[in-house]
C-alpha positions, 0 to 999 in steps of 0.5 A: 534493500529497496525502499518502497515507501515513496511508492505507497506513500501513505503506508510507508509511515502507515499509509492506506486509503479508501477509508472514512478517515481519508488515509492515502492508500497502499494500493493507489487509487485510480486517477484520470490523469491525462498527458499534455504536450511538453517540449522539455519532456520530449527533448528529455525522452530523445536524449534518454533513448540513447542512454536506454539503448546503451543499456540494451534496450532495443529500438523496437522496444523504445518505439513501442513503449513511447508510442502514445506516452506523454508528460503527465502534469498530474504526476508532478502535482502528486509528487510535489504535494505529498503529505507525510502522514504520521498516524498512530498505530491504533489508527493504522490498524483500524484500517489495515485490519478493518472488518471489511479487510478481514472479511475479504481476506478470509474470502480470498484465502478460501478462494485461492487456497489451492494456489496459496498451498502450492506457494507455501510448499515452494516458498515456505510462506504461510498463505495468510501473510501473502493474502495480507500483503495483497490486502494492504497493497491493493485491497485484494486487487481492487486498487492496482492503478490505471496510470501508464507506467512509461508516461509516469516514470518518464515524467518523474525522471524528466522532472529531476527531483529524483531523476536518477532514481526514476530513470533507473525505474524507467529502464527496468520498466523497459526491460520488462516490456522487452522481455515480453511480460506485458505490452505497453498498453497494459503496463499500468500502475500508480502515479509513481510506477508501482504495479499490479496486485502486489504493487511492485516497482519495476526493479523489484519486479525484475528481481523477484517476479515469477511466472507461476502459471507457466504461460511464459509471462510474469503477469502481476497485472492480470485479473488472475492474481496467481503470478502476483501472489507468487511474486510476493511469496518469492520476495519474502522467501528470498528476503529470508522468510523462516518457514512456519515461524509467525511474525510475532504477536501481542505480548502474552499471546501464544504466538509471542510465546512460541520462541525467543523474540528478536525485540519487543516493541510498543509503538504507541503508549498506552497500547499493546506490546509486540514480541517480534521474530525474524519474519517481522524484519522480512516483512519490513523488507517489503515496506520499511515501516514498523506499522506496516509490518505489524499491520501485515502481521495482525491482518494475517492473524485475523485472516487466519482466524485469530482475534483482536488485540487484547490491550486497549490503546486508550483515549487519543490526544483529544480525549476520545477513544476509537469507539468514541471517534466512530460514534462521532463519525456516525452522528455527524453523518446522521446529521447531514455531515458525511464522513464517508464511513465510520472507521474511527480515523479522523482524516481529511473527510472527517475534519471537513465534516466537523468544520462544516458542522461547527460553522453551521452551529456557530462554533469555532470552525477548527475541524478538531474532534473533542468530547464536547463535540461528541456530547453535543451531537448526542 
């Protein structure tokens, strides 16, 4: 199994972005990274080309791939300054299955119903799961990433911290170019090389990407998401997806009672328990995180028309419920301390707003929410 967590760091341990709480994203945020001259990188590339040629990469492919490529210091900065967010399941689901993500998912399910039905017939994966993965990985294609993959991967391979791994991804990316699936100028992705609507790393692409449109290219970057959705379905199918089976469900739900579960999980106490089936483990093949698999499963359920979880999570360590935290964010924003929305997840933007409010009002500037702070804002 390929562990994709370093590519969507933010979601492997439940990581998402584009939200008020400041979560890092499954689909990477576009970044204006610029290449700079670097003699060490240039020397590394010269040596790498010999190793790539020994693995079947043609001189023409190497010339095209590295024409215009360069060292990206911004990639190194992102790699060395990753923060391991360990969010609660409640926070994770507040973003993974937000109202906006559910609404957009239902729209995409209707828009691509024909294609998704064909995918289900071929791969056995129910449409809502394919759409849910699309939603978590790139916000339905809105966050595919715009960083040149060859530059990003060669920068990371040269840097050496995980050099062998990223060199293997770079070789795989060159094979994709050599196959003619995409020209170098269109091969863009995240800072760590995850690509397209469904954020495939190059080795996953070589193993699972499919040309469902029949145009001779496995184009997961196109505005048309067909090949990307088909590739995600193929990934799940080849990982052991059980046709027609749910991922699981909250204990007591009809889905949870539909068979014999492989496990019962309670990731957060207090909070709901989940009976999970074989397909839960298959989703974890895509991203090896319980929160991610529950997020995909629950979002898929909501996209398909299901309701919210019935068991409450209760107050967090600060004594605030999710609705309390949403109210806190709304009241801070109304007072002129913008939290960039109100999803109930207290991330860096909300913490900065709290700190600014506290400092302006003669309070200890801790950045920490509390019932007393909420009461003061009321």
